[in-house]
C-alpha positions as a printed NumPy array, in Angstrom:
array([[135.278, 154.353,  42.373],
       [131.489, 155.93 ,  41.47 ],
       [130.617, 159.669,  42.671],
       [126.912, 157.848,  43.971],
       [128.008, 155.856,  46.028],
       [128.88 , 158.554,  48.969],
       [126.714, 159.253,  51.815],
       [124.67 , 162.308,  51.519],
       [124.51 , 165.072,  53.905],
       [121.37 , 166.179,  54.272],
       [120.505, 170.127,  56.011],
       [117.343, 169.155,  58.02 ],
       [116.798, 173.171,  58.183],
       [116.421, 173.073,  53.571],
       [114.06 , 169.966,  54.071],
       [110.657, 171.831,  54.429],
       [108.088, 168.796,  56.221],
       [104.653, 168.98 ,  54.805],
       [102.583, 170.838,  56.787],
       [100.911, 166.643,  58.566],
       [104.4  , 166.168,  59.461],
       [104.681, 169.633,  61.748],
       [101.812, 168.264,  63.049],
       [103.382, 165.214,  64.169],
       [106.374, 166.857,  65.877],
       [104.094, 169.42 ,  68.26 ],
       [101.893, 165.702,  68.96 ],
       [104.049, 164.166,  70.231],
       [106.187, 167.984,  71.712],
       [102.749, 167.88 ,  73.829],
       [102.419, 164.877,  74.699],
       [106.479, 164.707,  76.64 ],
       [105.136, 168.672,  78.158],
       [102.058, 166.55 ,  79.643],
       [104.126, 163.578,  81.144],
       [107.244, 165.37 ,  82.472],
       [104.446, 168.219,  84.109],
       [103.217, 165.547,  85.721],
       [105.582, 165.778,  88.87 ],
       [105.116, 169.64 ,  88.77 ],
       [101.414, 169.789,  89.148],
       [100.712, 167.095,  91.465],
       [103.424, 168.84 ,  94.293],
       [101.332, 172.341,  92.52 ],
       [ 98.052, 170.001,  94.038],
       [ 98.92 , 168.693,  97.595],
       [100.163, 172.768,  98.337],
       [ 97.112, 173.952,  97.263],
       [ 95.27 , 171.052,  99.413],
       [ 97.596, 171.095, 102.557],
       [ 95.344, 174.247, 103.927],
       [ 94.772, 177.306, 103.587],
       [ 97.618, 178.971, 104.072],
       [ 98.933, 176.607, 101.388],
       [ 96.129, 177.185,  99.066],
       [ 97.456, 181.4  ,  99.445],
       [100.489, 180.789,  98.472],
       [ 99.848, 178.276,  95.256],
       [ 97.077, 180.733,  94.45 ],
       [ 99.856, 183.628,  95.387],
       [102.654, 181.64 ,  92.991],
       [100.689, 180.947,  90.513],
       [ 99.922, 184.662,  89.485],
       [103.493, 185.092,  88.961],
       [104.036, 185.562,  85.073],
       [106.845, 183.298,  84.688],
       [104.302, 180.767,  85.696],
       [101.378, 182.725,  83.827],
       [103.279, 181.707,  81.014],
       [104.129, 178.197,  82.054],
       [100.887, 177.688,  82.297],
       [ 99.712, 178.425,  79.364],
       [102.27 , 176.065,  78.293],
       [100.927, 173.056,  79.74 ],
       [ 97.443, 174.476,  78.761],
       [ 98.346, 174.216,  74.581],
       [100.155, 171.519,  75.667],
       [ 96.967, 169.899,  76.601],
       [ 94.511, 171.159,  73.979],
       [ 97.327, 170.883,  71.193],
       [ 97.197, 167.575,  72.221],
       [ 93.551, 166.679,  72.601],
       [ 93.255, 168.142,  69.492],
       [ 95.626, 166.486,  67.758],
       [ 94.537, 163.147,  68.664],
       [ 90.879, 163.846,  67.905],
       [ 92.037, 164.491,  64.49 ],
       [ 93.778, 161.897,  64.566],
       [ 90.886, 159.11 ,  65.38 ],
       [ 89.151, 160.6  ,  62.397],
       [ 91.42 , 160.36 ,  59.94 ],
       [ 91.821, 156.023,  61.778],
       [ 88.417, 155.684,  61.072],
       [ 89.285, 157.288,  56.443],
       [ 87.726, 160.767,  57.749],
       [ 90.114, 163.213,  56.325],
       [ 92.231, 161.29 ,  54.035],
       [ 91.645, 163.116,  51.433],
       [ 94.573, 166.106,  50.636],
       [ 93.34 , 169.164,  50.916],
       [ 91.255, 167.618,  53.965],
       [ 94.031, 166.242,  56.239],
       [ 96.622, 169.784,  55.411],
       [ 93.179, 171.269,  56.216],
       [ 92.601, 170.104,  59.986],
       [ 96.225, 169.7  ,  60.668],
       [ 96.625, 173.644,  60.005],
       [ 93.092, 174.258,  61.936],
       [ 94.551, 171.856,  64.962],
       [ 98.327, 173.648,  65.658],
       [ 95.391, 177.514,  65.327],
       [ 93.014, 176.87 ,  67.687],
       [ 94.993, 174.889,  70.129],
       [ 96.458, 178.264,  70.743],
       [ 93.659, 180.519,  70.945],
       [ 92.166, 177.82 ,  73.102],
       [ 95.396, 177.245,  75.745],
       [ 94.965, 181.87 ,  75.861],
       [ 90.55 , 181.441,  76.438],
       [ 91.447, 178.942,  79.083],
       [ 94.201, 180.645,  80.617],
       [ 92.185, 183.961,  80.313],
       [ 89.272, 182.621,  82.754],
       [ 92.058, 180.997,  85.422],
       [ 92.926, 184.614,  85.804]])
């Protein structure tokens, strides 16, 4: 039996994804996070709109450090998904498809989305 017919063991920790691949995975993860957060956000909205007491309780809940972390994660997901969506629309229009440009735009989205999330969270506080 020849040695080349054996299955190849791929160590996924040694595979280095290009920046566009990391960007794509982060875009999908952000979409899943946003989708899964819909019931949570609907419950928060319902509680806040239930009356003055519910609004005050919701405000107090959102001031908790753990909830601030959750809000940052949701704002990151929203900012990342939005910016990456614009990037993909531009790529579909054949803008930024060349080698250095698609890496630069991927880095821009990966850096700008947490910064934008922090600015939004700071504005909410």
